[in-house]
N, C-alpha and C positions, 0 to 999 in steps of 0.2 A: 212697447208693442212693436213687433216687426211687420214687414209688408204683408206677409201671408196672414198673420193674425188680423191685421187691419182689413184685408180683403174679405176674410171670413166673417168679420164683425159687420162690415158694410152689407154683405150679401145675406146677412142673417142666417148663416150656415151653422147648423147644430153639429154637423159633421163636415169634413173637408170634401165636399161634393166635387169641387174642381180637381183635386188631387186624385180622388177615386176615379173620375172620368179619364184623366190623363193616364192613370195606371192601366186602365183597360185598353186604351189605345196602344200603349207600350207592350203590354202582355200579349195582345193579339197581333203585334208586329204590323200595325196598320200605318202606312205612311200618311202624314197629315201636316197641316200647318195652320196656325192661327192667322186670321185675316181680320179686317174690320177695326173698330175703335180700340180694342185692347192691343192689337198688333201695332197700332200707332204709338201706344205707350212704350214700345220697345225702342222707338226712334225719336220720341219727343217727350216733353214734360208729361208725366202720367196724369190721367184723369180717371175718376172712378166710374165704372159702368156695371150694370147688372147683366149685361149681355156679353157672351163669348161667341164670336163667329169663327168658324174654321171650315176647312175643306179637307176631306179625306179621299184617298185614292178610290176611284169609282168601282174598280173591280173587286173591292172588299166590302162594299156598302151593305149588301144583304146580310152577310155573315156578321158584320159589326152591329147592325141594327138588332139582330137576334140576341147577341150577347148583351147589348145595352138594355134591351127590353127585359132581361132577367133581373136587372138591378134598379133600373130607373123607369120613369114614364117616358114613352117615345111616341111622337106624333109625326106622321108623314104628311107633307104638303107638296104642291107641284114642284117647287124649286128648293125645298129645304126639308130637313128632318130636325125636329125640335126635341131636345132631351132636357128633362127636369127631374127634380127630386123634391119630395115634400119637406126635406130637411134643410132646404136652401131656397133663397129668392133668386139665385143665379139662373139665368136662362141661356142654355147652350143651343146654338143653331148651326147645324152642319149644312153648308151650302152645297147643293147638288148641280148647279149650273156648270156644264162642262168647261166653260171658258176659264174657270179657276184652277183646273187640274194642273196646268203647267207651273203654278205657283209652288207646288210641293217640291219639285226637283231643285228649285232655287232657294229653298228655305234654309235657315240656320238656327242653331240653338241660341235662345235669348232669354233674358229674365223679364218677366211681366208680373208686376205686383207680387213678387216673392216666389214665383214659380218659374223654373227653368223648363222651357218647352220649345218646340219647333215653331218658328215664326216666319211668315212670308218675307221675302227680300223687300227692302225699302221701296224700290220702284214698283214692285207688285202690290204692296200695301197701298201706295198712292193710286195705282191703276184701279184697284178694287173700290177705293173711295170715289174716284171719278165716275166709275160705272154706277155706283149707288146714287151719287148726287145727280147724275144725268137721267135716272129712271123716273119718268113722269108718273108712274103708278105708286111711287113711295109717298107716304105722308109728308107734308111740307115740313113738319118738325124734324122728321128723320133726315130729310135732305139738308136742312140747316145744320144739323149735327155733322153730317158728312162734309159739308163745306167747312165747318170749323175744324174738322180733322185734317182736311186738305191744307188749310191755313197753318195748323200746327206743324205739319210736316215741312211745308215750304219755308216757314220761318226758321225752323231748325236746320234745314238742308236747302239753302237757297238755289242750288243747282237744279233742283226739281222743278222750278218755275218753267224751265225750258221744255219740260215734258207736257205742259198744260196747253190746251187750246187758247187762242187769243181771247175769246169771250170769257173763259174762266179766269185767265190772268187779269182781265179788267175787273172782274168781280172781286178778286182778292185784293187788288191794289186799292 
């Protein structure tokens, strides 16, 4: 079993929802990059997740949502757009907070669980995880996962420790 087959098995995908979603982004020529836990997988030992977080260029958002809505279930929230399919347990969340927009220009093509796609730069992935961890409105369990992702990145790329605040460095040590 290859990585892609494994990913589809774990996400209980009857169809390759992730590839279908990525194909739409490519066909629509929408600049984007993966952020969050699956982006961490491009830079550290991979872990399985049912969540795919990404950012797309804001000037194409309405057009993209319309196209995605023709194929998938789409729900808008204050800071995200969630995309799902009844054929998969994978949950795709498009982050709409403008602070992530700069990540797109610095992204590069990487492999994530058998998929070649645009992934935020290492330092941007770390920054996104720090923002998520620092958000007091997030559930405690999500913040612990964010901290674990920060630790995965720092253990694999020790130079990143210098980018963290002193209180966060103490928590990791």
